[in-house]
C-alpha atoms as an extended CHARMM CRD file, in Angstrom:
* protein
*
       293  EXT
         1         1  MET       CA            110.0830000000      152.2050000000      212.1370000000  PROA      1               0.0000000000
         2         2  LEU       CA            110.7030000000      150.7910000000      215.6410000000  PROA      2               0.0000000000
         3         3  ILE       CA            107.4660000000      150.4380000000      217.6060000000  PROA      3               0.0000000000
         4         4  CYS       CA            108.8460000000      149.0530000000      220.8690000000  PROA      4               0.0000000000
         5         5  ARG       CA            112.1070000000      147.9080000000      222.4280000000  PROA      5               0.0000000000
         6         6  LYS       CA            110.5450000000      145.1940000000      224.7690000000  PROA      6               0.0000000000
         7         7  LEU       CA            107.8940000000      142.4430000000      224.0960000000  PROA      7               0.0000000000
         8         8  LYS       CA            106.7540000000      139.1570000000      225.5040000000  PROA      8               0.0000000000
         9         9  ILE       CA            104.9340000000      136.5550000000      223.4620000000  PROA      9               0.0000000000
        10        10  LYS       CA            103.4180000000      133.4020000000      224.0940000000  PROA      10              0.0000000000
        11        11  ALA       CA            104.3450000000      130.6990000000      221.7060000000  PROA      11              0.0000000000
        12        12  PHE       CA            101.5540000000      127.9350000000      221.8530000000  PROA      12              0.0000000000
        13        13  GLY       CA            102.2190000000      124.3030000000      221.4020000000  PROA      13              0.0000000000
        14        14  LYS       CA            100.2530000000      121.9480000000      218.9560000000  PROA      14              0.0000000000
        15        15  LEU       CA             98.7340000000      118.5070000000      218.7750000000  PROA      15              0.0000000000
        16        16  ASN       CA             98.2720000000      116.3770000000      215.7600000000  PROA      16              0.0000000000
        17        17  LEU       CA             94.7200000000      115.0780000000      215.7950000000  PROA      17              0.0000000000
        18        18  ALA       CA             95.3430000000      113.1260000000      212.6910000000  PROA      18              0.0000000000
        19        19  LEU       CA             98.5570000000      112.4850000000      210.7290000000  PROA      19              0.0000000000
        20        20  ASP       CA             98.9950000000      110.7130000000      207.5770000000  PROA      20              0.0000000000
        21        21  ILE       CA            101.7600000000      110.5050000000      204.9060000000  PROA      21              0.0000000000
        22        22  VAL       CA            100.2050000000      110.6920000000      201.3610000000  PROA      22              0.0000000000
        23        23  GLY       CA            103.3070000000      110.7760000000      199.1270000000  PROA      23              0.0000000000
        24        24  ARG       CA            107.0310000000      111.8590000000      198.7400000000  PROA      24              0.0000000000
        25        25  ARG       CA            108.4810000000      114.6420000000      196.7680000000  PROA      25              0.0000000000
        26        26  ASP       CA            111.5640000000      114.2010000000      194.4520000000  PROA      26              0.0000000000
        27        27  ASP       CA            113.5410000000      116.0510000000      197.1180000000  PROA      27              0.0000000000
        28        28  GLY       CA            112.6880000000      113.5850000000      199.7570000000  PROA      28              0.0000000000
        29        29  TYR       CA            110.2430000000      115.4580000000      201.6710000000  PROA      29              0.0000000000
        30        30  HSD       CA            107.2110000000      113.6360000000      202.7100000000  PROA      30              0.0000000000
        31        31  LEU       CA            103.8050000000      114.9450000000      201.7180000000  PROA      31              0.0000000000
        32        32  LEU       CA            101.4560000000      115.1510000000      204.5690000000  PROA      32              0.0000000000
        33        33  SER       CA             97.7150000000      115.4780000000      205.3730000000  PROA      33              0.0000000000
        34        34  THR       CA             97.2990000000      116.2410000000      208.9300000000  PROA      34              0.0000000000
        35        35  VAL       CA             94.9000000000      118.0720000000      211.1890000000  PROA      35              0.0000000000
        36        36  MET       CA             96.8200000000      120.3290000000      213.7280000000  PROA      36              0.0000000000
        37        37  GLN       CA             95.4570000000      121.9590000000      216.8320000000  PROA      37              0.0000000000
        38        38  SER       CA             97.0460000000      124.8770000000      218.7540000000  PROA      38              0.0000000000
        39        39  VAL       CA             96.7670000000      124.2840000000      222.4780000000  PROA      39              0.0000000000
        40        40  SER       CA             96.9430000000      126.5830000000      225.5550000000  PROA      40              0.0000000000
        41        41  CYS       CA            100.3840000000      125.2730000000      226.7650000000  PROA      41              0.0000000000
        42        42  TYR       CA            103.1450000000      127.5570000000      225.6680000000  PROA      42              0.0000000000
        43        43  ASP       CA            106.7700000000      128.8930000000      225.6130000000  PROA      43              0.0000000000
        44        44  LEU       CA            107.1340000000      132.4630000000      226.8450000000  PROA      44              0.0000000000
        45        45  LEU       CA            109.5740000000      134.6160000000      224.6020000000  PROA      45              0.0000000000
        46        46  GLU       CA            110.8260000000      137.9250000000      226.0860000000  PROA      46              0.0000000000
        47        47  PHE       CA            112.5390000000      140.2380000000      223.3720000000  PROA      47              0.0000000000
        48        48  GLU       CA            114.6350000000      143.3890000000      224.2310000000  PROA      48              0.0000000000
        49        49  LEU       CA            116.5000000000      145.5330000000      221.8650000000  PROA      49              0.0000000000
        50        50  THR       CA            119.6880000000      147.0570000000      223.2920000000  PROA      50              0.0000000000
        51        51  ASP       CA            122.8200000000      148.7150000000      221.9970000000  PROA      51              0.0000000000
        52        52  GLY       CA            125.1980000000      146.6240000000      220.0670000000  PROA      52              0.0000000000
        53        53  ASP       CA            124.5340000000      143.9810000000      217.3240000000  PROA      53              0.0000000000
        54        54  GLY       CA            124.0290000000      140.2950000000      217.0450000000  PROA      54              0.0000000000
        55        55  VAL       CA            121.6940000000      137.9130000000      218.9840000000  PROA      55              0.0000000000
        56        56  MET       CA            121.7140000000      136.9490000000      222.6800000000  PROA      56              0.0000000000
        57        57  LEU       CA            119.6250000000      134.0560000000      223.9680000000  PROA      57              0.0000000000
        58        58  GLU       CA            118.9070000000      133.0340000000      227.4260000000  PROA      58              0.0000000000
        59        59  CYS       CA            117.3430000000      129.9290000000      228.7960000000  PROA      59              0.0000000000
        60        60  ASP       CA            117.6430000000      127.9920000000      231.8560000000  PROA      60              0.0000000000
        61        61  THR       CA            116.4580000000      124.7140000000      230.3530000000  PROA      61              0.0000000000
        62        62  ALA       CA            119.1350000000      122.0920000000      229.8760000000  PROA      62              0.0000000000
        63        63  GLY       CA            119.8780000000      121.2450000000      226.3490000000  PROA      63              0.0000000000
        64        64  PHE       CA            118.4680000000      124.4390000000      224.9260000000  PROA      64              0.0000000000
        65        65  PRO       CA            120.2610000000      124.8580000000      221.4810000000  PROA      65              0.0000000000
        66        66  PRO       CA            123.1070000000      127.4250000000      221.5720000000  PROA      66              0.0000000000
        67        67  VAL       CA            122.6570000000      130.6240000000      219.7960000000  PROA      67              0.0000000000
        68        68  ASN       CA            124.3740000000      129.6410000000      216.6360000000  PROA      68              0.0000000000
        69        69  ASP       CA            122.1830000000      126.4740000000      216.0840000000  PROA      69              0.0000000000
        70        70  ASN       CA            119.0280000000      127.7760000000      217.5500000000  PROA      70              0.0000000000
        71        71  ILE       CA            115.8920000000      128.1880000000      215.3220000000  PROA      71              0.0000000000
        72        72  ILE       CA            115.2010000000      131.5180000000      217.0390000000  PROA      72              0.0000000000
        73        73  THR       CA            118.5220000000      132.8730000000      215.6550000000  PROA      73              0.0000000000
        74        74  LYS       CA            117.6780000000      131.4530000000      212.3940000000  PROA      74              0.0000000000
        75        75  ALA       CA            114.4000000000      133.1900000000      212.2820000000  PROA      75              0.0000000000
        76        76  ILE       CA            116.0060000000      136.4150000000      213.1660000000  PROA      76              0.0000000000
        77        77  ALA       CA            118.4430000000      136.0930000000      210.2450000000  PROA      77              0.0000000000
        78        78  ALA       CA            115.6760000000      135.0600000000      207.7950000000  PROA      78              0.0000000000
        79        79  PHE       CA            113.4520000000      137.9860000000      208.7120000000  PROA      79              0.0000000000
        80        80  ARG       CA            116.3070000000      140.3090000000      208.2070000000  PROA      80              0.0000000000
        81        81  ASP       CA            117.0920000000      138.8260000000      204.7970000000  PROA      81              0.0000000000
        82        82  TYR       CA            113.4070000000      138.8260000000      203.5690000000  PROA      82              0.0000000000
        83        83  THR       CA            112.8360000000      142.4230000000      204.7040000000  PROA      83              0.0000000000
        84        84  ASN       CA            116.2240000000      143.8830000000      203.9950000000  PROA      84              0.0000000000
        85        85  ILE       CA            115.9450000000      145.4640000000      207.4810000000  PROA      85              0.0000000000
        86        86  ASP       CA            118.9720000000      146.9030000000      209.3210000000  PROA      86              0.0000000000
        87        87  TYR       CA            118.1570000000      145.8840000000      212.9750000000  PROA      87              0.0000000000
        88        88  GLY       CA            120.7410000000      148.3590000000      214.1280000000  PROA      88              0.0000000000
        89        89  CYS       CA            120.7960000000      146.8520000000      217.5850000000  PROA      89              0.0000000000
        90        90  LYS       CA            121.4640000000      143.7780000000      219.7590000000  PROA      90              0.0000000000
        91        91  ILE       CA            118.2410000000      141.3490000000      220.0050000000  PROA      91              0.0000000000
        92        92  LYS       CA            118.1240000000      139.6980000000      223.4070000000  PROA      92              0.0000000000
        93        93  VAL       CA            115.6730000000      136.8640000000      223.6940000000  PROA      93              0.0000000000
        94        94  ARG       CA            114.7390000000      135.3910000000      227.0930000000  PROA      94              0.0000000000
        95        95  VAL       CA            113.1180000000      132.0320000000      226.6930000000  PROA      95              0.0000000000
        96        96  GLU       CA            110.8200000000      130.4420000000      229.4090000000  PROA      96              0.0000000000
        97        97  LYS       CA            110.8270000000      127.0160000000      227.9450000000  PROA      97              0.0000000000
        98        98  ASN       CA            107.6870000000      124.9790000000      228.9210000000  PROA      98              0.0000000000
        99        99  LEU       CA            107.0500000000      122.8860000000      225.8990000000  PROA      99              0.0000000000
       100       100  PRO       CA            109.1660000000      119.7630000000      225.9070000000  PROA      100             0.0000000000
       101       101  SER       CA            111.7300000000      118.9360000000      223.1280000000  PROA      101             0.0000000000
       102       102  LEU       CA            111.5490000000      115.8340000000      221.0920000000  PROA      102             0.0000000000
       103       103  ALA       CA            108.0130000000      115.5860000000      221.8910000000  PROA      103             0.0000000000
       104       104  GLY       CA            105.9890000000      116.4430000000      218.5770000000  PROA      104             0.0000000000
       105       105  MET       CA            104.3940000000      119.3490000000      220.1940000000  PROA      105             0.0000000000
       106       106  GLY       CA            106.0990000000      121.9670000000      217.8270000000  PROA      106             0.0000000000
       107       107  GLY       CA            108.2920000000      123.6320000000      220.6380000000  PROA      107             0.0000000000
       108       108  GLY       CA            110.9920000000      124.7780000000      218.2840000000  PROA      108             0.0000000000
       109       109  SER       CA            108.5470000000      125.6870000000      215.5090000000  PROA      109             0.0000000000
       110       110  SER       CA            106.2380000000      127.5960000000      217.8380000000  PROA      110             0.0000000000
       111       111  ASP       CA            109.2810000000      129.6760000000      219.1900000000  PROA      111             0.0000000000
       112       112  CYS       CA            110.3310000000      130.3150000000      215.5290000000  PROA      112             0.0000000000
       113       113  ALA       CA            106.8070000000      131.4880000000      214.4700000000  PROA      113             0.0000000000
       114       114  ALA       CA            106.5950000000      133.6950000000      217.5340000000  PROA      114             0.0000000000
       115       115  THR       CA            109.8810000000      135.2780000000      216.7180000000  PROA      115             0.0000000000
       116       116  LEU       CA            108.7660000000      136.1240000000      213.2300000000  PROA      116             0.0000000000
       117       117  GLN       CA            105.3730000000      137.6480000000      214.7980000000  PROA      117             0.0000000000
       118       118  ALA       CA            107.4360000000      139.5200000000      217.3210000000  PROA      118             0.0000000000
       119       119  LEU       CA            109.8690000000      141.1300000000      214.8490000000  PROA      119             0.0000000000
       120       120  ASN       CA            107.0780000000      141.9590000000      212.4140000000  PROA      120             0.0000000000
       121       121  PHE       CA            105.4560000000      143.9450000000      215.1780000000  PROA      121             0.0000000000
       122       122  MET       CA            108.3680000000      145.5150000000      216.8600000000  PROA      122             0.0000000000
       123       123  PHE       CA            109.8680000000      146.8400000000      213.4820000000  PROA      123             0.0000000000
       124       124  ASP       CA            106.3990000000      147.7860000000      212.0510000000  PROA      124             0.0000000000
       125       125  THR       CA            107.2020000000      145.9120000000      208.8900000000  PROA      125             0.0000000000
       126       126  ARG       CA            103.5500000000      144.9250000000      208.4370000000  PROA      126             0.0000000000
       127       127  LEU       CA            104.1610000000      141.6210000000      206.6620000000  PROA      127             0.0000000000
       128       128  THR       CA            100.9380000000      139.4360000000      206.1530000000  PROA      128             0.0000000000
       129       129  ASP       CA            100.6230000000      136.0130000000      207.7210000000  PROA      129             0.0000000000
       130       130  GLU       CA            101.0760000000      134.6340000000      204.3430000000  PROA      130             0.0000000000
       131       131  GLN       CA            104.4650000000      136.4440000000      203.9040000000  PROA      131             0.0000000000
       132       132  LEU       CA            105.6520000000      135.3180000000      207.4140000000  PROA      132             0.0000000000
       133       133  CYS       CA            104.6960000000      131.7730000000      206.2940000000  PROA      133             0.0000000000
       134       134  SER       CA            106.8100000000      132.1000000000      203.2740000000  PROA      134             0.0000000000
       135       135  ILE       CA            109.7330000000      132.7490000000      205.5350000000  PROA      135             0.0000000000
       136       136  GLY       CA            108.7010000000      130.0510000000      207.9570000000  PROA      136             0.0000000000
       137       137  ILE       CA            108.3710000000      127.2230000000      205.6100000000  PROA      137             0.0000000000
       138       138  LYS       CA            112.1330000000      127.4380000000      204.8720000000  PROA      138             0.0000000000
       139       139  LEU       CA            112.7390000000      127.0780000000      208.5780000000  PROA      139             0.0000000000
       140       140  GLY       CA            110.6460000000      124.1560000000      209.3520000000  PROA      140             0.0000000000
       141       141  ALA       CA            107.4070000000      122.3360000000      208.0910000000  PROA      141             0.0000000000
       142       142  ASP       CA            105.3570000000      123.1460000000      211.0270000000  PROA      142             0.0000000000
       143       143  VAL       CA            106.3240000000      126.8050000000      211.3210000000  PROA      143             0.0000000000
       144       144  PRO       CA            103.4680000000      128.0440000000      208.9190000000  PROA      144             0.0000000000
       145       145  PHE       CA            100.8420000000      126.2880000000      211.0000000000  PROA      145             0.0000000000
       146       146  CYS       CA            102.3010000000      127.8700000000      214.2980000000  PROA      146             0.0000000000
       147       147  ILE       CA            102.0780000000      131.3240000000      212.4900000000  PROA      147             0.0000000000
       148       148  MET       CA             98.4850000000      130.8840000000      211.6070000000  PROA      148             0.0000000000
       149       149  GLY       CA             97.4210000000      128.7550000000      214.5970000000  PROA      149             0.0000000000
       150       150  GLY       CA             93.9740000000      127.3860000000      215.5470000000  PROA      150             0.0000000000
       151       151  THR       CA             92.6350000000      124.1140000000      213.9390000000  PROA      151             0.0000000000
       152       152  GLN       CA             94.0510000000      123.5160000000      210.3560000000  PROA      152             0.0000000000
       153       153  LEU       CA             94.1160000000      120.7980000000      207.8490000000  PROA      153             0.0000000000
       154       154  CYS       CA             97.7120000000      120.8960000000      206.6730000000  PROA      154             0.0000000000
       155       155  GLN       CA             98.8880000000      119.4170000000      203.3240000000  PROA      155             0.0000000000
       156       156  GLY       CA            101.8650000000      119.5040000000      201.2460000000  PROA      156             0.0000000000
       157       157  VAL       CA            104.8270000000      119.6570000000      203.4380000000  PROA      157             0.0000000000
       158       158  GLY       CA            102.6270000000      121.6070000000      205.8730000000  PROA      158             0.0000000000
       159       159  GLU       CA            102.3280000000      124.8380000000      203.9960000000  PROA      159             0.0000000000
       160       160  LEU       CA             98.8820000000      124.4150000000      202.5130000000  PROA      160             0.0000000000
       161       161  MET       CA             96.2770000000      125.1470000000      205.2750000000  PROA      161             0.0000000000
       162       162  SER       CA             92.5290000000      125.0460000000      205.5930000000  PROA      162             0.0000000000
       163       163  ARG       CA             90.8290000000      126.3700000000      208.5630000000  PROA      163             0.0000000000
       164       164  LEU       CA             88.5400000000      123.9960000000      210.5290000000  PROA      164             0.0000000000
       165       165  PRO       CA             86.3320000000      124.2530000000      213.5170000000  PROA      165             0.0000000000
       166       166  ALA       CA             87.9190000000      123.5630000000      216.8830000000  PROA      166             0.0000000000
       167       167  PRO       CA             86.8830000000      120.5220000000      219.0420000000  PROA      167             0.0000000000
       168       168  ASP       CA             84.9600000000      121.3940000000      222.2920000000  PROA      168             0.0000000000
       169       169  CYS       CA             87.2440000000      119.3910000000      224.7770000000  PROA      169             0.0000000000
       170       170  CYS       CA             90.2840000000      119.4030000000      227.0550000000  PROA      170             0.0000000000
       171       171  PHE       CA             93.5100000000      117.6480000000      226.5650000000  PROA      171             0.0000000000
       172       172  VAL       CA             95.8390000000      115.9810000000      228.9490000000  PROA      172             0.0000000000
       173       173  ILE       CA             99.4240000000      115.5710000000      227.7410000000  PROA      173             0.0000000000
       174       174  VAL       CA            102.0680000000      113.3260000000      229.0340000000  PROA      174             0.0000000000
       175       175  LYS       CA            105.6000000000      112.7560000000      227.6040000000  PROA      175             0.0000000000
       176       176  PRO       CA            107.7330000000      109.8260000000      228.3890000000  PROA      176             0.0000000000
       177       177  ASP       CA            111.5400000000      110.3530000000      229.1820000000  PROA      177             0.0000000000
       178       178  ALA       CA            112.3620000000      109.0240000000      225.7670000000  PROA      178             0.0000000000
       179       179  GLY       CA            112.6190000000      111.5290000000      222.9780000000  PROA      179             0.0000000000
       180       180  ILE       CA            112.0950000000      110.8200000000      219.3420000000  PROA      180             0.0000000000
       181       181  SER       CA            113.9010000000      112.5060000000      216.6400000000  PROA      181             0.0000000000
       182       182  THR       CA            111.5720000000      113.6530000000      213.5910000000  PROA      182             0.0000000000
       183       183  PRO       CA            114.0120000000      112.6340000000      210.9330000000  PROA      183             0.0000000000
       184       184  GLU       CA            114.5050000000      109.0850000000      212.4780000000  PROA      184             0.0000000000
       185       185  ALA       CA            110.7180000000      108.6980000000      212.8950000000  PROA      185             0.0000000000
       186       186  PHE       CA            110.1870000000      109.3790000000      208.9950000000  PROA      186             0.0000000000
       187       187  ARG       CA            113.1960000000      106.9770000000      208.2490000000  PROA      187             0.0000000000
       188       188  LYS       CA            111.5590000000      104.1960000000      210.2570000000  PROA      188             0.0000000000
       189       189  TYR       CA            108.1910000000      104.9670000000      208.6050000000  PROA      189             0.0000000000
       190       190  ASP       CA            109.7570000000      104.4140000000      205.4200000000  PROA      190             0.0000000000
       191       191  SER       CA            110.9790000000      100.9330000000      206.3500000000  PROA      191             0.0000000000
       192       192  ILE       CA            107.3470000000       99.6860000000      206.8070000000  PROA      192             0.0000000000
       193       193  ALA       CA            106.1510000000       97.7850000000      203.8900000000  PROA      193             0.0000000000
       194       194  ASN       CA            102.3420000000       98.2970000000      204.2120000000  PROA      194             0.0000000000
       195       195  PRO       CA            101.7200000000      101.0120000000      206.6750000000  PROA      195             0.0000000000
       196       196  LYS       CA             98.0590000000      101.5980000000      207.9620000000  PROA      196             0.0000000000
       197       197  ARG       CA             96.2160000000      104.7740000000      206.7170000000  PROA      197             0.0000000000
       198       198  CYS       CA             94.1780000000      107.4980000000      208.2420000000  PROA      198             0.0000000000
       199       199  HSD       CA             90.4050000000      107.7450000000      207.6780000000  PROA      199             0.0000000000
       200       200  MET       CA             90.8960000000      111.5550000000      207.2170000000  PROA      200             0.0000000000
       201       201  ASP       CA             87.5130000000      112.2900000000      205.6520000000  PROA      201             0.0000000000
       202       202  MET       CA             85.6410000000      110.6380000000      208.5190000000  PROA      202             0.0000000000
       203       203  LEU       CA             87.6400000000      112.7840000000      210.8870000000  PROA      203             0.0000000000
       204       204  LEU       CA             87.0710000000      115.9570000000      209.0470000000  PROA      204             0.0000000000
       205       205  ARG       CA             83.2970000000      115.2590000000      208.8300000000  PROA      205             0.0000000000
       206       206  SER       CA             83.2750000000      114.7990000000      212.7000000000  PROA      206             0.0000000000
       207       207  LEU       CA             85.1390000000      117.9540000000      213.2310000000  PROA      207             0.0000000000
       208       208  GLY       CA             82.8600000000      119.7240000000      210.8830000000  PROA      208             0.0000000000
       209       209  CYS       CA             79.6360000000      118.8010000000      212.7300000000  PROA      209             0.0000000000
       210       210  GLY       CA             81.1810000000      119.2490000000      216.2740000000  PROA      210             0.0000000000
       211       211  ASN       CA             80.9700000000      115.4120000000      216.9210000000  PROA      211             0.0000000000
       212       212  LEU       CA             83.7040000000      114.9610000000      219.4440000000  PROA      212             0.0000000000
       213       213  TYR       CA             83.0880000000      111.1860000000      219.7100000000  PROA      213             0.0000000000
       214       214  GLY       CA             83.3030000000      110.7180000000      215.9140000000  PROA      214             0.0000000000
       215       215  MET       CA             86.6910000000      112.7850000000      215.8800000000  PROA      215             0.0000000000
       216       216  CYS       CA             88.0400000000      110.4490000000      218.7590000000  PROA      216             0.0000000000
       217       217  ALA       CA             87.0810000000      107.2280000000      216.8640000000  PROA      217             0.0000000000
       218       218  ASN       CA             88.9760000000      108.2930000000      213.7520000000  PROA      218             0.0000000000
       219       219  MET       CA             92.1800000000      109.8820000000      215.3270000000  PROA      219             0.0000000000
       220       220  PHE       CA             95.1100000000      108.3580000000      213.8680000000  PROA      220             0.0000000000
       221       221  ASN       CA             98.9980000000      108.9170000000      213.5130000000  PROA      221             0.0000000000
       222       222  VAL       CA            100.9170000000      106.8310000000      210.9870000000  PROA      222             0.0000000000
       223       223  LEU       CA            104.2160000000      107.6410000000      212.6810000000  PROA      223             0.0000000000
       224       224  GLU       CA            103.1100000000      105.9900000000      215.8780000000  PROA      224             0.0000000000
       225       225  TYR       CA            103.6590000000      102.5940000000      214.2740000000  PROA      225             0.0000000000
       226       226  ALA       CA            107.3530000000      103.5370000000      213.5210000000  PROA      226             0.0000000000
       227       227  ALA       CA            108.0530000000      104.9410000000      217.1030000000  PROA      227             0.0000000000
       228       228  GLU       CA            108.9450000000      101.6390000000      218.8470000000  PROA      228             0.0000000000
       229       229  CYS       CA            108.6380000000      103.1420000000      222.1510000000  PROA      229             0.0000000000
       230       230  PRO       CA            106.6320000000      101.0700000000      224.7230000000  PROA      230             0.0000000000
       231       231  GLU       CA            106.0470000000      103.9210000000      227.0080000000  PROA      231             0.0000000000
       232       232  ILE       CA            103.8620000000      105.6260000000      224.4730000000  PROA      232             0.0000000000
       233       233  LEU       CA            101.4060000000      102.5890000000      224.4550000000  PROA      233             0.0000000000
       234       234  GLU       CA            101.7330000000      102.7050000000      228.2980000000  PROA      234             0.0000000000
       235       235  ALA       CA            100.7420000000      106.3560000000      228.3920000000  PROA      235             0.0000000000
       236       236  GLU       CA             97.8290000000      105.8610000000      225.9910000000  PROA      236             0.0000000000
       237       237  GLN       CA             96.5190000000      102.9170000000      228.1620000000  PROA      237             0.0000000000
       238       238  GLU       CA             96.8460000000      105.0780000000      231.2680000000  PROA      238             0.0000000000
       239       239  LEU       CA             94.8550000000      108.0610000000      229.9350000000  PROA      239             0.0000000000
       240       240  ARG       CA             92.1440000000      105.8520000000      228.6150000000  PROA      240             0.0000000000
       241       241  SER       CA             91.8750000000      104.2350000000      232.0710000000  PROA      241             0.0000000000
       242       242  LEU       CA             91.4350000000      107.6750000000      233.5550000000  PROA      242             0.0000000000
       243       243  GLY       CA             88.5390000000      108.5880000000      231.2220000000  PROA      243             0.0000000000
       244       244  ALA       CA             90.0970000000      109.7960000000      228.1540000000  PROA      244             0.0000000000
       245       245  LEU       CA             87.7230000000      109.2430000000      224.9340000000  PROA      245             0.0000000000
       246       246  SER       CA             90.7940000000      108.4610000000      222.9900000000  PROA      246             0.0000000000
       247       247  ALA       CA             94.7130000000      108.8080000000      223.2760000000  PROA      247             0.0000000000
       248       248  MET       CA             97.3430000000      109.0700000000      220.7030000000  PROA      248             0.0000000000
       249       249  MET       CA            100.8290000000      110.0810000000      220.1380000000  PROA      249             0.0000000000
       250       250  THR       CA            101.2420000000      113.5650000000      218.6360000000  PROA      250             0.0000000000
       251       251  GLY       CA            103.5490000000      114.3920000000      215.5840000000  PROA      251             0.0000000000
       252       252  SER       CA            106.6540000000      112.1580000000      215.5640000000  PROA      252             0.0000000000
       253       253  GLY       CA            106.3980000000      111.8490000000      219.3740000000  PROA      253             0.0000000000
       254       254  SER       CA            106.9120000000      111.0710000000      221.8790000000  PROA      254             0.0000000000
       255       255  ALA       CA            104.3830000000      113.0810000000      223.7330000000  PROA      255             0.0000000000
       256       256  VAL       CA            100.8540000000      111.4560000000      224.0720000000  PROA      256             0.0000000000
       257       257  PHE       CA             97.5890000000      113.2440000000      224.6850000000  PROA      257             0.0000000000
       258       258  GLY       CA             94.0910000000      112.0460000000      225.8520000000  PROA      258             0.0000000000
       259       259  VAL       CA             90.8420000000      113.7310000000      224.7120000000  PROA      259             0.0000000000
       260       260  PHE       CA             88.4570000000      114.5280000000      227.5760000000  PROA      260             0.0000000000
       261       261  ASP       CA             84.8920000000      115.7560000000      227.0660000000  PROA      261             0.0000000000
       262       262  SER       CA             85.1220000000      118.0720000000      230.0600000000  PROA      262             0.0000000000
       263       263  CYS       CA             87.8710000000      119.8900000000      231.8170000000  PROA      263             0.0000000000
       264       264  GLY       CA             86.4900000000      118.4540000000      235.1220000000  PROA      264             0.0000000000
       265       265  ALA       CA             87.2060000000      115.0450000000      233.7700000000  PROA      265             0.0000000000
       266       266  ALA       CA             90.5770000000      116.1580000000      232.7250000000  PROA      266             0.0000000000
       267       267  GLU       CA             91.4970000000      117.7450000000      236.0470000000  PROA      267             0.0000000000
       268       268  LYS       CA             90.5890000000      114.4500000000      237.9090000000  PROA      268             0.0000000000
       269       269  ALA       CA             92.8720000000      112.4320000000      235.3950000000  PROA      269             0.0000000000
       270       270  MET       CA             95.7130000000      114.8990000000      235.9640000000  PROA      270             0.0000000000
       271       271  GLU       CA             95.5880000000      114.4490000000      239.7510000000  PROA      271             0.0000000000
       272       272  LYS       CA             95.9950000000      110.6920000000      239.2710000000  PROA      272             0.0000000000
       273       273  LEU       CA             98.7450000000      110.6960000000      236.6300000000  PROA      273             0.0000000000
       274       274  ASP       CA            102.1730000000      109.8390000000      238.2140000000  PROA      274             0.0000000000
       275       275  GLY       CA            105.7000000000      108.9460000000      237.1880000000  PROA      275             0.0000000000
       276       276  TRP       CA            105.7270000000      111.0940000000      233.9110000000  PROA      276             0.0000000000
       277       277  SER       CA            108.4470000000      113.5860000000      233.4290000000  PROA      277             0.0000000000
       278       278  TYR       CA            105.9430000000      116.0170000000      231.7920000000  PROA      278             0.0000000000
       279       279  LYS       CA            102.2270000000      116.2980000000      232.2330000000  PROA      279             0.0000000000
       280       280  CYS       CA             99.9330000000      119.1910000000      231.0940000000  PROA      280             0.0000000000
       281       281  LEU       CA             96.2130000000      119.9700000000      231.0120000000  PROA      281             0.0000000000
       282       282  CYS       CA             95.3430000000      122.3460000000      228.2020000000  PROA      282             0.0000000000
       283       283  LYS       CA             92.5410000000      123.4780000000      225.9100000000  PROA      283             0.0000000000
       284       284  PRO       CA             92.3370000000      124.2010000000      222.2310000000  PROA      284             0.0000000000
       285       285  VAL       CA             93.1670000000      127.8370000000      221.2750000000  PROA      285             0.0000000000
       286       286  LYS       CA             92.3360000000      129.7530000000      217.9840000000  PROA      286             0.0000000000
       287       287  GLN       CA             95.8900000000      131.3270000000      217.4720000000  PROA      287             0.0000000000
       288       288  GLY       CA             99.4590000000      130.1600000000      217.3760000000  PROA      288             0.0000000000
       289       289  TYR       CA            100.7610000000      133.1220000000      219.4420000000  PROA      289             0.0000000000
       290       290  GLU       CA             99.6630000000      135.8770000000      221.8340000000  PROA      290             0.0000000000
       291       291  PHE       CA            101.2640000000      138.9230000000      223.0570000000  PROA      291             0.0000000000
       292       292  ASP       CA            101.7410000000      138.9400000000      226.7930000000  PROA      292             0.0000000000
       293       293  HSD       CA            100.9690000000      142.3420000000      228.2840000000  PROA      293             0.0000000000
């Protein structure tokens, strides 16, 4: 049953507060232990159902993947295959792309997750989040988190999630011009003989008791050592010099975030940042998406 023909949805980005690689499956996928946090910066997707068939994507951002290679199109096809639904219409999606690509902020994964949530609502299919995650994991390792959102310990290849308390803080994010391919980041990590490891237990304890300083002291990203991007270190140093309690690359990079204990301190840092192609002030949010009314 069709509920509505037009819908706008915010697809929130994510940060990795910690990222460790704890093994590898026989099929080559890396086993992760990572704490992900949804943040208030977002892409805005506008869906419209019209006469015809197929998918039409509109986006003004240079480099936005064409319709046949776009994860939004793949999500629409995967949702149809899972539900056996006959759309019976053309699905037009207008994307206001605010999250940078090749940044480690989950831009593609969040768009994919928001697409699944939007279709679930518009066609009243009433799939549970768990069912949507079972679709999403086949499209990308971060998609289940972006469906669930909030603060989560994600394990396996990202599909095993445990909800955690959100930190009370603000983030300032900057992205160097250089982008980092996720597959390339993992390949470089695999070439490191004795990689450093994350103190995940200490970070989880700090999150559990609301100890922001303890969380910052134990943030760690094993992929940062494989990034080989001097601008990442430069960004971290600048954020710390502007008052960040800690600064670290998120995901496979190349975006870097600083943690601030107040939004006032974060705003002052934002005013002084200069020379970065992307900068953003954001807060933790409790969900991966939000319908925009």
